[in-house]
Backbone of each chain as nested JSON, in Angstrom:
{
  "chains": [
    {"id": "A", "residues": [
      {"number": 1, "name": "MET", "atoms": {"N": [-14.179, 13.782, 26.096], "CA": [-15.581, 13.096, 26.849], "C": [-16.289, 14.348, 27.55]}},
      {"number": 2, "name": "GLU", "atoms": {"N": [-17.491, 14.742, 26.779], "CA": [-19.31, 15.311, 26.851], "C": [-19.531, 15.383, 28.371]}},
      {"number": 3, "name": "ILE", "atoms": {"N": [-20.509, 15.897, 28.782], "CA": [-21.485, 16.297, 29.491], "C": [-21.994, 14.75, 30.161]}},
      {"number": 4, "name": "GLY", "atoms": {"N": [-21.824, 14.495, 28.987], "CA": [-22.967, 13.583, 29.582], "C": [-22.321, 12.033, 30.16]}},
      {"number": 5, "name": "ASP", "atoms": {"N": [-21.001, 12.119, 29.371], "CA": [-20.246, 10.656, 29.936], "C": [-19.217, 11.092, 31.417]}},
      {"number": 6, "name": "TRP", "atoms": {"N": [-19.446, 12.1, 31.644], "CA": [-18.754, 12.342, 32.877], "C": [-19.625, 12.197, 33.389]}},
      {"number": 7, "name": "ARG", "atoms": {"N": [-21.385, 12.078, 33.193], "CA": [-22.274, 11.718, 34.311], "C": [-22.818, 10.525, 34.359]}},
      {"number": 8, "name": "ASN", "atoms": {"N": [-22.416, 10.196, 33.323], "CA": [-22.49, 8.421, 32.995], "C": [-21.105, 7.844, 34.416]}},
      {"number": 9, "name": "LYS", "atoms": {"N": [-20.103, 8.372, 34.178], "CA": [-18.919, 7.846, 35.071], "C": [-19.454, 8.294, 36.41]}},
      {"number": 10, "name": "ILE", "atoms": {"N": [-20.059, 9.268, 37.04], "CA": [-20.413, 10.065, 38.172], "C": [-21.229, 9.191, 39.078]}},
      {"number": 11, "name": "ASP", "atoms": {"N": [-22.26, 8.465, 37.816], "CA": [-23.528, 7.473, 38.383], "C": [-22.598, 5.496, 38.561]}},
      {"number": 12, "name": "GLU", "atoms": {"N": [-21.958, 5.896, 37.959], "CA": [-20.997, 4.66, 38.092], "C": [-20.9, 4.718, 39.229]}},
      {"number": 13, "name": "LEU", "atoms": {"N": [-19.51, 6.388, 39.692], "CA": [-18.857, 6.139, 41.202], "C": [-20.0, 5.826, 42.35]}},
      {"number": 14, "name": "ASP", "atoms": {"N": [-20.894, 6.862, 41.911], "CA": [-22.028, 6.966, 43.116], "C": [-22.596, 5.077, 43.15]}},
      {"number": 15, "name": "GLU", "atoms": {"N": [-22.33, 3.874, 42.517], "CA": [-22.885, 3.003, 42.771], "C": [-21.991, 2.304, 43.869]}},
      {"number": 16, "name": "GLN", "atoms": {"N": [-20.177, 2.424, 43.364], "CA": [-19.322, 1.837, 44.684], "C": [-19.269, 3.109, 45.882]}},
      {"number": 17, "name": "ILE", "atoms": {"N": [-19.182, 3.744, 45.163], "CA": [-19.769, 4.557, 46.535], "C": [-20.863, 4.005, 48.041]}},
      {"number": 18, "name": "VAL", "atoms": {"N": [-22.414, 4.144, 47.286], "CA": [-23.11, 3.206, 48.48], "C": [-23.039, 2.59, 48.977]}},
      {"number": 19, "name": "LYS", "atoms": {"N": [-22.143, 1.201, 48.23], "CA": [-22.065, -0.417, 48.134], "C": [-20.608, -0.09, 49.496]}},
      {"number": 20, "name": "LEU", "atoms": {"N": [-20.085, 0.343, 49.399], "CA": [-18.578, 1.394, 50.557], "C": [-19.543, 1.891, 51.582]}},
      {"number": 21, "name": "ILE", "atoms": {"N": [-20.455, 2.537, 51.438], "CA": [-20.817, 4.199, 52.746], "C": [-21.511, 2.017, 53.182]}},
      {"number": 22, "name": "ASN", "atoms": {"N": [-22.159, 1.441, 52.691], "CA": [-22.958, 0.615, 53.658], "C": [-21.978, -0.176, 53.263]}},
      {"number": 23, "name": "GLN", "atoms": {"N": [-20.829, -1.128, 53.64], "CA": [-20.122, -2.138, 54.167], "C": [-19.38, -1.388, 55.1]}},
      {"number": 24, "name": "ARG", "atoms": {"N": [-19.232, -0.194, 54.821], "CA": [-19.161, 0.663, 56.719], "C": [-20.549, 0.556, 57.485]}},
      {"number": 25, "name": "ALA", "atoms": {"N": [-21.954, 0.432, 56.899], "CA": [-21.731, 0.986, 57.849], "C": [-22.788, -0.141, 58.621]}},
      {"number": 26, "name": "GLU", "atoms": {"N": [-22.716, -1.301, 58.246], "CA": [-22.876, -2.689, 58.698], "C": [-21.359, -3.224, 59.306]}},
      {"number": 27, "name": "ALA", "atoms": {"N": [-19.943, -2.553, 59.779], "CA": [-19.218, -2.735, 60.767], "C": [-19.306, -1.718, 61.448]}},
      {"number": 28, "name": "ALA", "atoms": {"N": [-19.468, -0.355, 61.014], "CA": [-20.45, 0.084, 62.615], "C": [-21.022, -0.475, 63.696]}},
      {"number": 29, "name": "ARG", "atoms": {"N": [-22.52, -1.049, 62.744], "CA": [-23.943, -1.686, 62.943], "C": [-22.912, -2.62, 64.479]}},
      {"number": 30, "name": "ALA", "atoms": {"N": [-21.626, -4.038, 63.852], "CA": [-21.081, -4.846, 64.749], "C": [-20.572, -4.011, 65.384]}},
      {"number": 31, "name": "ILE", "atoms": {"N": [-20.117, -2.94, 65.166], "CA": [-19.006, -2.789, 66.219], "C": [-20.301, -1.68, 67.918]}},
      {"number": 32, "name": "GLY", "atoms": {"N": [-21.12, -1.9, 67.856], "CA": [-22.643, -1.15, 68.244], "C": [-23.021, -2.343, 68.637]}},
      {"number": 33, "name": "GLU", "atoms": {"N": [-23.155, -3.655, 68.087], "CA": [-23.255, -5.04, 69.216], "C": [-22.043, -4.841, 70.568]}},
      {"number": 34, "name": "LEU", "atoms": {"N": [-20.705, -4.838, 69.636], "CA": [-20.021, -4.909, 70.717], "C": [-19.668, -4.019, 71.935]}},
      {"number": 35, "name": "LYS", "atoms": {"N": [-20.209, -2.401, 71.281], "CA": [-20.338, -1.976, 72.271], "C": [-20.807, -1.755, 73.411]}},
      {"number": 36, "name": "ARG", "atoms": {"N": [-22.559, -2.334, 73.135], "CA": [-23.944, -2.643, 73.194], "C": [-22.654, -3.873, 75.346]}},
      {"number": 37, "name": "THR", "atoms": {"N": [-22.377, -5.29, 74.354], "CA": [-22.362, -6.463, 75.426], "C": [-21.243, -5.692, 76.437]}},
      {"number": 38, "name": "SER", "atoms": {"N": [-20.029, -4.996, 76.195], "CA": [-19.185, -4.454, 76.736], "C": [-19.825, -3.071, 77.581]}},
      {"number": 39, "name": "GLU", "atoms": {"N": [-20.749, -2.476, 77.076], "CA": [-20.72, -1.718, 77.543], "C": [-20.259, -0.48, 77.697]}},
      {"number": 40, "name": "LEU", "atoms": {"N": [-20.043, -0.071, 76.899], "CA": [-19.108, 0.977, 76.288], "C": [-19.297, 1.919, 75.561]}},
      {"number": 41, "name": "PRO", "atoms": {"N": [-19.081, 3.239, 75.631], "CA": [-19.913, 4.226, 74.905], "C": [-20.097, 4.255, 73.719]}},
      {"number": 42, "name": "VAL", "atoms": {"N": [-21.426, 4.768, 73.192], "CA": [-21.239, 5.446, 71.607], "C": [-20.379, 5.902, 70.876]}},
      {"number": 43, "name": "TYR", "atoms": {"N": [-20.212, 7.254, 72.52], "CA": [-19.972, 8.263, 71.045], "C": [-18.873, 8.019, 71.952]}},
      {"number": 44, "name": "GLU", "atoms": {"N": [-16.688, 7.959, 70.961], "CA": [-15.918, 7.264, 71.255], "C": [-15.531, 8.889, 70.085]}},
      {"number": 45, "name": "PRO", "atoms": {"N": [-14.558, 10.08, 70.833], "CA": [-14.33, 10.777, 70.204], "C": [-12.863, 10.398, 69.631]}},
      {"number": 46, "name": "LYS", "atoms": {"N": [-12.254, 10.008, 70.486], "CA": [-11.07, 9.245, 70.043], "C": [-11.022, 9.0, 69.015]}},
      {"number": 47, "name": "ARG", "atoms": {"N": [-11.677, 8.036, 68.854], "CA": [-11.457, 6.871, 67.951], "C": [-11.676, 7.865, 66.56]}},
      {"number": 48, "name": "GLU", "atoms": {"N": [-13.093, 8.916, 67.215], "CA": [-13.475, 8.858, 65.51], "C": [-12.503, 10.559, 64.92]}},
      {"number": 49, "name": "GLN", "atoms": {"N": [-11.789, 10.781, 65.905], "CA": [-10.536, 11.892, 65.724], "C": [-9.677, 10.675, 64.539]}},
      {"number": 50, "name": "GLN", "atoms": {"N": [-9.2, 9.91, 64.95], "CA": [-8.457, 8.825, 64.189], "C": [-8.973, 8.45, 62.773]}},
      {"number": 51, "name": "VAL", "atoms": {"N": [-10.433, 8.705, 62.512], "CA": [-10.842, 8.431, 61.358], "C": [-10.482, 9.424, 60.622]}},
      {"number": 52, "name": "PHE", "atoms": {"N": [-11.284, 10.144, 61.434], "CA": [-10.799, 12.122, 60.195], "C": [-8.58, 12.202, 60.126]}},
      {"number": 53, "name": "ASP", "atoms": {"N": [-8.241, 12.04, 61.215], "CA": [-7.47, 11.628, 60.054], "C": [-6.609, 10.885, 59.124]}},
      {"number": 54, "name": "HIS", "atoms": {"N": [-6.591, 9.707, 59.492], "CA": [-6.728, 8.721, 58.455], "C": [-7.281, 8.763, 57.08]}},
      {"number": 55, "name": "VAL", "atoms": {"N": [-8.783, 9.953, 56.956], "CA": [-9.905, 9.866, 56.647], "C": [-8.432, 11.356, 55.045]}},
      {"number": 56, "name": "CYS", "atoms": {"N": [-7.498, 11.91, 55.818], "CA": [-6.694, 13.176, 56.026], "C": [-5.906, 13.026, 55.331]}},
      {"number": 57, "name": "ARG", "atoms": {"N": [-5.345, 11.445, 55.818], "CA": [-3.763, 11.055, 55.737], "C": [-3.741, 9.977, 53.779]}},
      {"number": 58, "name": "SER", "atoms": {"N": [-5.15, 9.997, 53.584], "CA": [-5.811, 9.191, 52.621], "C": [-5.76, 9.601, 51.727]}},
      {"number": 59, "name": "ASN", "atoms": {"N": [-5.552, 11.599, 51.8], "CA": [-6.704, 12.22, 50.395], "C": [-5.808, 12.015, 49.298]}},
      {"number": 60, "name": "PRO", "atoms": {"N": [-5.649, 11.371, 48.312], "CA": [-5.137, 12.556, 46.849], "C": [-5.242, 13.474, 46.312]}},
      {"number": 61, "name": "GLY", "atoms": {"N": [-7.055, 14.275, 46.232], "CA": [-7.052, 15.281, 46.185], "C": [-7.159, 15.441, 44.786]}},
      {"number": 62, "name": "PRO", "atoms": {"N": [-8.228, 15.398, 44.152], "CA": [-8.582, 17.047, 44.513], "C": [-9.213, 17.702, 45.704]}},
      {"number": 63, "name": "LEU", "atoms": {"N": [-9.565, 16.968, 46.369], "CA": [-10.502, 17.624, 46.748], "C": [-9.398, 17.566, 48.21]}},
      {"number": 64, "name": "ALA", "atoms": {"N": [-9.704, 19.378, 49.522], "CA": [-8.651, 19.423, 50.237], "C": [-9.273, 18.713, 50.973]}},
      {"number": 65, "name": "ASP", "atoms": {"N": [-8.673, 18.7, 52.277], "CA": [-8.924, 18.119, 53.093], "C": [-10.239, 18.139, 54.391]}},
      {"number": 66, "name": "THR", "atoms": {"N": [-10.555, 20.052, 54.434], "CA": [-11.341, 20.728, 54.389], "C": [-12.902, 19.636, 54.26]}},
      {"number": 67, "name": "GLU", "atoms": {"N": [-12.603, 19.475, 52.811], "CA": [-14.103, 19.48, 51.763], "C": [-13.967, 17.375, 52.251]}},
      {"number": 68, "name": "LEU", "atoms": {"N": [-13.806, 16.935, 52.343], "CA": [-13.22, 15.694, 52.813], "C": [-13.996, 15.024, 54.068]}},
      {"number": 69, "name": "LEU", "atoms": {"N": [-13.57, 16.325, 54.868], "CA": [-13.757, 16.435, 56.111], "C": [-15.73, 16.266, 56.553]}},
      {"number": 70, "name": "HIS", "atoms": {"N": [-15.655, 17.612, 55.576], "CA": [-16.912, 18.231, 55.378], "C": [-17.966, 16.98, 55.637]}},
      {"number": 71, "name": "VAL", "atoms": {"N": [-17.404, 16.602, 54.299], "CA": [-18.473, 14.813, 54.228], "C": [-18.362, 13.875, 55.511]}},
      {"number": 72, "name": "TYR", "atoms": {"N": [-17.154, 13.928, 55.757], "CA": [-16.938, 12.671, 57.242], "C": [-17.915, 13.138, 58.331]}},
      {"number": 73, "name": "GLU", "atoms": {"N": [-17.886, 14.323, 58.246], "CA": [-18.819, 14.594, 59.135], "C": [-19.956, 14.34, 58.856]}},
      {"number": 74, "name": "ARG", "atoms": {"N": [-20.156, 14.091, 58.042], "CA": [-21.948, 13.071, 57.5], "C": [-21.612, 11.694, 57.608]}},
      {"number": 75, "name": "ILE", "atoms": {"N": [-20.991, 11.496, 57.675], "CA": [-21.288, 9.967, 57.88], "C": [-21.086, 9.354, 59.186]}},
      {"number": 76, "name": "ILE", "atoms": {"N": [-20.548, 9.64, 59.94], "CA": [-20.009, 9.309, 61.294], "C": [-21.049, 9.811, 61.776]}},
      {"number": 77, "name": "ASP", "atoms": {"N": [-21.679, 11.074, 61.704], "CA": [-23.155, 10.992, 61.96], "C": [-24.537, 9.978, 61.777]}},
      {"number": 78, "name": "VAL", "atoms": {"N": [-23.867, 9.852, 60.882], "CA": [-25.049, 8.85, 60.22], "C": [-24.96, 7.411, 61.106]}},
      {"number": 79, "name": "MET", "atoms": {"N": [-23.326, 7.433, 61.206], "CA": [-23.394, 6.075, 61.7], "C": [-23.431, 5.606, 62.956]}},
      {"number": 80, "name": "ARG", "atoms": {"N": [-22.811, 6.789, 63.703], "CA": [-23.387, 7.417, 65.47], "C": [-25.047, 6.807, 65.614]}},
      {"number": 81, "name": "THR", "atoms": {"N": [-25.984, 7.146, 64.448], "CA": [-27.373, 7.351, 64.881], "C": [-27.588, 6.113, 64.275]}},
      {"number": 82, "name": "LEU", "atoms": {"N": [-26.794, 5.257, 63.924], "CA": [-27.25, 4.349, 63.064], "C": [-26.897, 2.969, 64.115]}},
      {"number": 83, "name": "GLN", "atoms": {"N": [-25.809, 3.13, 65.206], "CA": [-25.574, 2.437, 66.643], "C": [-25.446, 2.561, 67.905]}},
      {"number": 84, "name": "ARG", "atoms": {"N": [-26.429, 4.113, 67.493], "CA": [-27.246, 4.066, 68.732], "C": [-29.023, 3.312, 68.753]}},
      {"number": 85, "name": "ARG", "atoms": {"N": [-29.201, 3.344, 67.124], "CA": [-30.635, 2.87, 66.502], "C": [-30.073, 1.298, 66.929]}},
      {"number": 86, "name": "GLU", "atoms": {"N": [-29.263, 0.254, 67.357], "CA": [-29.835, -1.119, 67.117], "C": [-29.347, -1.177, 68.889]}},
      {"number": 87, "name": "ASN", "atoms": {"N": [-29.283, -0.315, 69.486], "CA": [-29.032, -0.342, 70.556], "C": [-30.106, -0.334, 72.085]}}
    ]},
    {"id": "B", "residues": [
      {"number": 1, "name": "MET", "atoms": {"N": [-15.252, -11.501, 65.478], "CA": [-14.433, -10.111, 64.854], "C": [-14.49, -9.719, 66.701]}},
      {"number": 2, "name": "GLU", "atoms": {"N": [-13.701, -9.041, 66.561], "CA": [-13.393, -8.237, 68.132], "C": [-13.466, -6.437, 66.82]}},
      {"number": 3, "name": "ILE", "atoms": {"N": [-13.828, -5.308, 68.788], "CA": [-13.981, -4.067, 67.405], "C": [-12.303, -4.442, 66.761]}},
      {"number": 4, "name": "GLY", "atoms": {"N": [-11.411, -3.856, 67.536], "CA": [-10.172, -3.518, 66.273], "C": [-10.222, -4.137, 65.369]}},
      {"number": 5, "name": "ASP", "atoms": {"N": [-10.375, -5.333, 65.079], "CA": [-10.135, -5.696, 63.439], "C": [-11.93, -5.358, 62.861]}},
      {"number": 6, "name": "TRP", "atoms": {"N": [-12.658, -5.106, 63.705], "CA": [-13.694, -3.865, 62.319], "C": [-12.956, -3.024, 62.569]}},
      {"number": 7, "name": "ARG", "atoms": {"N": [-12.01, -2.461, 63.167], "CA": [-12.594, -1.131, 62.709], "C": [-11.319, -0.363, 61.956]}},
      {"number": 8, "name": "ASN", "atoms": {"N": [-10.094, -2.135, 61.767], "CA": [-9.823, -2.418, 60.39], "C": [-10.226, -2.064, 59.032]}},
      {"number": 9, "name": "LYS", "atoms": {"N": [-10.771, -3.198, 59.196], "CA": [-11.809, -2.941, 58.398], "C": [-12.414, -1.807, 57.992]}},
      {"number": 10, "name": "ILE", "atoms": {"N": [-12.781, -0.572, 58.583], "CA": [-13.898, 0.561, 58.675], "C": [-12.328, 1.055, 57.335]}},
      {"number": 11, "name": "ASP", "atoms": {"N": [-11.451, 1.732, 58.416], "CA": [-10.772, 2.003, 58.481], "C": [-9.831, 1.428, 55.792]}},
      {"number": 12, "name": "GLU", "atoms": {"N": [-9.901, 0.543, 56.151], "CA": [-9.798, -0.557, 54.589], "C": [-10.728, 0.435, 53.776]}},
      {"number": 13, "name": "LEU", "atoms": {"N": [-12.109, 0.42, 53.786], "CA": [-13.331, 0.942, 53.557], "C": [-13.073, 2.119, 53.304]}},
      {"number": 14, "name": "ASP", "atoms": {"N": [-12.753, 2.871, 54.108], "CA": [-12.645, 4.756, 54.571], "C": [-11.181, 5.073, 53.192]}},
      {"number": 15, "name": "GLU", "atoms": {"N": [-9.792, 4.636, 52.793], "CA": [-9.094, 4.153, 52.104], "C": [-10.042, 4.345, 50.811]}},
      {"number": 16, "name": "GLN", "atoms": {"N": [-10.781, 3.031, 50.083], "CA": [-11.557, 3.123, 48.608], "C": [-12.58, 4.41, 48.709]}},
      {"number": 17, "name": "ILE", "atoms": {"N": [-13.161, 4.851, 49.641], "CA": [-14.382, 5.822, 49.86], "C": [-13.675, 6.9, 49.18]}},
      {"number": 18, "name": "VAL", "atoms": {"N": [-12.122, 7.0, 50.486], "CA": [-11.776, 8.579, 49.946], "C": [-11.176, 8.348, 48.513]}},
      {"number": 19, "name": "LYS", "atoms": {"N": [-10.489, 7.647, 48.671], "CA": [-9.959, 7.688, 46.769], "C": [-11.369, 7.788, 45.652]}},
      {"number": 20, "name": "LEU", "atoms": {"N": [-12.556, 7.628, 45.816], "CA": [-14.148, 7.538, 45.257], "C": [-14.233, 9.046, 45.333]}},
      {"number": 21, "name": "ILE", "atoms": {"N": [-14.71, 9.446, 46.099], "CA": [-15.26, 10.056, 46.743], "C": [-13.989, 11.701, 45.371]}},
      {"number": 22, "name": "ASN", "atoms": {"N": [-13.053, 11.374, 45.594], "CA": [-12.172, 12.351, 45.025], "C": [-12.189, 11.316, 43.14]}},
      {"number": 23, "name": "GLN", "atoms": {"N": [-12.699, 10.851, 43.103], "CA": [-12.323, 10.898, 41.419], "C": [-13.739, 11.27, 41.382]}},
      {"number": 24, "name": "ARG", "atoms": {"N": [-14.974, 11.171, 41.714], "CA": [-16.232, 12.123, 41.507], "C": [-15.837, 13.668, 41.522]}},
      {"number": 25, "name": "ALA", "atoms": {"N": [-14.793, 14.204, 41.921], "CA": [-14.708, 15.04, 42.22], "C": [-13.556, 15.838, 41.557]}},
      {"number": 26, "name": "GLU", "atoms": {"N": [-12.976, 15.115, 40.608], "CA": [-12.011, 15.395, 39.415], "C": [-13.397, 15.378, 38.028]}},
      {"number": 27, "name": "ALA", "atoms": {"N": [-13.817, 14.051, 38.2], "CA": [-14.896, 14.76, 37.231], "C": [-15.811, 15.494, 37.066]}},
      {"number": 28, "name": "ALA", "atoms": {"N": [-16.322, 16.023, 38.482], "CA": [-17.527, 17.204, 38.7], "C": [-16.464, 18.177, 37.688]}},
      {"number": 29, "name": "ARG", "atoms": {"N": [-15.369, 18.244, 38.15], "CA": [-13.957, 19.666, 37.977], "C": [-14.294, 19.743, 36.52]}},
      {"number": 30, "name": "ALA", "atoms": {"N": [-14.563, 18.317, 36.073], "CA": [-14.619, 17.819, 34.544], "C": [-15.583, 18.425, 33.938]}},
      {"number": 31, "name": "ILE", "atoms": {"N": [-17.073, 18.529, 34.369], "CA": [-18.157, 18.354, 34.082], "C": [-18.374, 20.232, 34.368]}},
      {"number": 32, "name": "GLY", "atoms": {"N": [-17.454, 20.803, 35.634], "CA": [-17.813, 22.87, 36.017], "C": [-16.849, 23.385, 34.827]}},
      {"number": 33, "name": "GLU", "atoms": {"N": [-15.712, 22.726, 33.992], "CA": [-15.441, 23.299, 32.955], "C": [-15.718, 23.0, 31.92]}},
      {"number": 34, "name": "LEU", "atoms": {"N": [-16.791, 22.539, 31.382], "CA": [-17.915, 22.302, 30.537], "C": [-18.322, 22.916, 30.632]}},
      {"number": 35, "name": "LYS", "atoms": {"N": [-19.208, 22.527, 31.628], "CA": [-19.845, 24.434, 31.401], "C": [-19.632, 25.439, 31.162]}},
      {"number": 36, "name": "ARG", "atoms": {"N": [-18.473, 25.883, 32.236], "CA": [-17.943, 27.077, 32.059], "C": [-18.137, 27.645, 30.49]}},
      {"number": 37, "name": "THR", "atoms": {"N": [-17.097, 26.847, 29.635], "CA": [-17.073, 27.053, 28.726], "C": [-18.353, 26.981, 27.383]}},
      {"number": 38, "name": "SER", "atoms": {"N": [-19.26, 26.605, 28.015], "CA": [-21.37, 26.636, 27.382], "C": [-21.967, 27.631, 28.261]}},
      {"number": 39, "name": "GLU", "atoms": {"N": [-21.655, 27.941, 28.746], "CA": [-22.779, 29.019, 29.697], "C": [-23.594, 28.543, 30.632]}},
      {"number": 40, "name": "LEU", "atoms": {"N": [-22.984, 27.111, 30.57], "CA": [-23.961, 26.59, 31.848], "C": [-23.583, 26.542, 32.976]}},
      {"number": 41, "name": "PRO", "atoms": {"N": [-25.101, 26.747, 33.351], "CA": [-25.388, 27.11, 35.587], "C": [-24.424, 25.816, 36.295]}},
      {"number": 42, "name": "VAL", "atoms": {"N": [-24.339, 26.436, 37.305], "CA": [-23.628, 25.258, 38.322], "C": [-24.376, 24.537, 38.348]}},
      {"number": 43, "name": "TYR", "atoms": {"N": [-25.341, 25.179, 38.783], "CA": [-26.598, 24.925, 40.188], "C": [-27.603, 23.711, 39.036]}},
      {"number": 44, "name": "GLU", "atoms": {"N": [-28.015, 22.694, 39.192], "CA": [-28.898, 21.941, 37.984], "C": [-29.136, 21.388, 38.845]}},
      {"number": 45, "name": "PRO", "atoms": {"N": [-31.065, 22.191, 39.339], "CA": [-31.231, 20.604, 40.707], "C": [-32.263, 19.684, 39.359]}},
      {"number": 46, "name": "LYS", "atoms": {"N": [-32.451, 19.828, 38.479], "CA": [-33.186, 18.25, 38.05], "C": [-32.133, 17.598, 37.595]}},
      {"number": 47, "name": "ARG", "atoms": {"N": [-30.723, 17.662, 37.62], "CA": [-29.773, 16.854, 37.955], "C": [-29.16, 16.534, 39.273]}},
      {"number": 48, "name": "GLU", "atoms": {"N": [-29.287, 16.89, 40.087], "CA": [-29.207, 17.056, 41.629], "C": [-30.163, 16.423, 41.93]}},
      {"number": 49, "name": "GLN", "atoms": {"N": [-31.671, 15.925, 41.702], "CA": [-32.466, 15.039, 41.572], "C": [-32.388, 14.133, 41.42]}},
      {"number": 50, "name": "GLN", "atoms": {"N": [-31.952, 13.827, 39.851], "CA": [-31.734, 12.211, 39.237], "C": [-30.856, 11.702, 40.144]}},
      {"number": 51, "name": "VAL", "atoms": {"N": [-29.549, 12.436, 40.75], "CA": [-28.22, 12.215, 41.807], "C": [-28.58, 11.396, 42.719]}},
      {"number": 52, "name": "PHE", "atoms": {"N": [-29.664, 12.227, 43.308], "CA": [-30.414, 11.324, 44.859], "C": [-31.397, 9.585, 44.507]}},
      {"number": 53, "name": "ASP", "atoms": {"N": [-32.671, 10.629, 43.405], "CA": [-33.13, 9.019, 42.866], "C": [-32.073, 8.122, 42.61]}},
      {"number": 54, "name": "HIS", "atoms": {"N": [-31.044, 7.85, 41.856], "CA": [-30.084, 7.104, 41.884], "C": [-29.376, 6.737, 42.827]}},
      {"number": 55, "name": "VAL", "atoms": {"N": [-29.142, 7.589, 43.792], "CA": [-28.398, 6.864, 44.968], "C": [-29.417, 6.076, 45.702]}},
      {"number": 56, "name": "CYS", "atoms": {"N": [-30.533, 6.428, 46.152], "CA": [-31.661, 4.931, 46.109], "C": [-31.908, 4.112, 45.632]}},
      {"number": 57, "name": "ARG", "atoms": {"N": [-32.458, 4.273, 44.67], "CA": [-32.386, 2.903, 43.472], "C": [-30.787, 2.218, 43.681]}},
      {"number": 58, "name": "SER", "atoms": {"N": [-30.159, 2.674, 44.024], "CA": [-28.913, 1.596, 44.366], "C": [-28.059, 1.823, 45.712]}},
      {"number": 59, "name": "ASN", "atoms": {"N": [-29.438, 1.514, 46.459], "CA": [-29.005, 1.882, 47.971], "C": [-29.55, 0.423, 47.999]}},
      {"number": 60, "name": "PRO", "atoms": {"N": [-27.94, -0.502, 48.909], "CA": [-28.945, -2.277, 49.226], "C": [-28.619, -2.232, 51.019]}},
      {"number": 61, "name": "GLY", "atoms": {"N": [-28.916, -1.248, 51.563], "CA": [-29.352, -1.024, 53.013], "C": [-27.466, -2.072, 53.532]}},
      {"number": 62, "name": "PRO", "atoms": {"N": [-27.505, -1.772, 54.731], "CA": [-28.482, -1.522, 55.922], "C": [-29.337, -0.007, 55.971]}},
      {"number": 63, "name": "LEU", "atoms": {"N": [-28.146, 0.808, 55.053], "CA": [-28.318, 2.372, 55.756], "C": [-29.86, 2.247, 54.637]}},
      {"number": 64, "name": "ALA", "atoms": {"N": [-30.323, 3.336, 55.193], "CA": [-32.083, 3.692, 55.232], "C": [-31.611, 4.468, 53.234]}},
      {"number": 65, "name": "ASP", "atoms": {"N": [-32.344, 4.989, 53.258], "CA": [-32.656, 6.198, 52.052], "C": [-32.413, 6.858, 53.02]}},
      {"number": 66, "name": "THR", "atoms": {"N": [-32.953, 8.129, 53.215], "CA": [-32.232, 9.543, 53.626], "C": [-30.975, 9.147, 54.872]}},
      {"number": 67, "name": "GLU", "atoms": {"N": [-30.85, 8.033, 55.505], "CA": [-29.993, 8.263, 56.446], "C": [-28.9, 8.878, 54.571]}},
      {"number": 68, "name": "LEU", "atoms": {"N": [-28.279, 7.864, 54.117], "CA": [-27.272, 8.144, 52.773], "C": [-27.677, 8.77, 51.658]}},
      {"number": 69, "name": "LEU", "atoms": {"N": [-29.156, 9.644, 52.128], "CA": [-29.425, 10.792, 51.055], "C": [-28.588, 12.289, 52.577]}},
      {"number": 70, "name": "HIS", "atoms": {"N": [-28.266, 11.743, 53.866], "CA": [-27.65, 12.848, 54.804], "C": [-26.302, 12.8, 54.393]}},
      {"number": 71, "name": "VAL", "atoms": {"N": [-26.239, 12.087, 53.633], "CA": [-24.535, 11.992, 53.505], "C": [-23.71, 12.167, 52.289]}},
      {"number": 72, "name": "TYR", "atoms": {"N": [-24.486, 12.748, 51.519], "CA": [-25.086, 12.568, 49.986], "C": [-25.157, 14.519, 49.511]}},
      {"number": 73, "name": "GLU", "atoms": {"N": [-26.397, 14.723, 50.326], "CA": [-26.25, 16.463, 50.288], "C": [-24.968, 16.997, 50.664]}},
      {"number": 74, "name": "ARG", "atoms": {"N": [-24.004, 16.062, 51.284], "CA": [-22.775, 16.874, 52.222], "C": [-21.9, 17.04, 50.012]}},
      {"number": 75, "name": "ILE", "atoms": {"N": [-21.934, 15.735, 49.956], "CA": [-21.407, 14.776, 48.677], "C": [-22.054, 16.005, 47.538]}},
      {"number": 76, "name": "ILE", "atoms": {"N": [-23.391, 16.263, 47.251], "CA": [-23.176, 17.316, 47.093], "C": [-22.661, 18.884, 46.76]}},
      {"number": 77, "name": "ASP", "atoms": {"N": [-23.066, 19.12, 48.253], "CA": [-22.452, 20.403, 48.402], "C": [-21.094, 20.877, 48.405]}},
      {"number": 78, "name": "VAL", "atoms": {"N": [-20.339, 19.561, 48.222], "CA": [-19.164, 19.993, 48.282], "C": [-18.442, 20.038, 46.72]}},
      {"number": 79, "name": "MET", "atoms": {"N": [-19.592, 19.377, 45.709], "CA": [-19.347, 19.027, 44.694], "C": [-19.284, 20.704, 44.551]}},
      {"number": 80, "name": "ARG", "atoms": {"N": [-19.968, 21.022, 44.573], "CA": [-20.61, 22.006, 43.511], "C": [-20.017, 23.339, 43.765]}},
      {"number": 81, "name": "THR", "atoms": {"N": [-19.252, 23.414, 44.808], "CA": [-18.863, 23.903, 45.747], "C": [-16.889, 24.376, 44.733]}},
      {"number": 82, "name": "LEU", "atoms": {"N": [-16.763, 23.152, 44.641], "CA": [-15.908, 22.296, 43.637], "C": [-16.045, 22.885, 42.231]}},
      {"number": 83, "name": "GLN", "atoms": {"N": [-16.813, 23.319, 42.045], "CA": [-17.137, 23.718, 40.579], "C": [-17.327, 24.847, 40.552]}},
      {"number": 84, "name": "ARG", "atoms": {"N": [-17.97, 26.08, 41.467], "CA": [-17.591, 27.462, 41.607], "C": [-16.782, 27.814, 42.016]}},
      {"number": 85, "name": "ARG", "atoms": {"N": [-15.511, 27.762, 43.241], "CA": [-14.098, 27.403, 42.639], "C": [-13.301, 27.864, 41.87]}},
      {"number": 86, "name": "GLU", "atoms": {"N": [-13.751, 26.854, 40.559], "CA": [-12.899, 26.176, 39.46], "C": [-13.662, 27.237, 38.341]}},
      {"number": 87, "name": "ASN", "atoms": {"N": [-14.744, 28.028, 38.585], "CA": [-14.968, 28.974, 37.919], "C": [-14.197, 30.662, 37.416]}}
    ]}
  ]
}
């Protein structure tokens, strides 16, 4: 495969990743609403640690756990902002 | 659905997201090798802009484009490091 073929492959993967991150945002938004009605805090460090642990356990490579966590820190950051926005 | 149900849903989504980000890394690594043999630079701002544009065009919401780009900046950053590591 040439560079152009790999880039087409990456574009296809990005479409799926974008879709899934948005589905994750829908779920985070629903949780944000439930937290609001239950008066629970948006920031729950214990749950965030569980997410990071689960991500590392699910990691097949070639990315190192630290590299994947680097991405997930941003995902969690964006989701937390989304939950606050809905409050 | 209760918070626990949504969190199970998020865990399932994360497993898929982790898998796809790693597939993306495999493709980026392959491109890194081709760049090396062709003596092309790792950093290609024009291609990175194309990726960001494509991500925004593929965005169904509820995330805003800026939020999605916030995540993608990290993805691209990690992929670039990966390509350098292989060099």
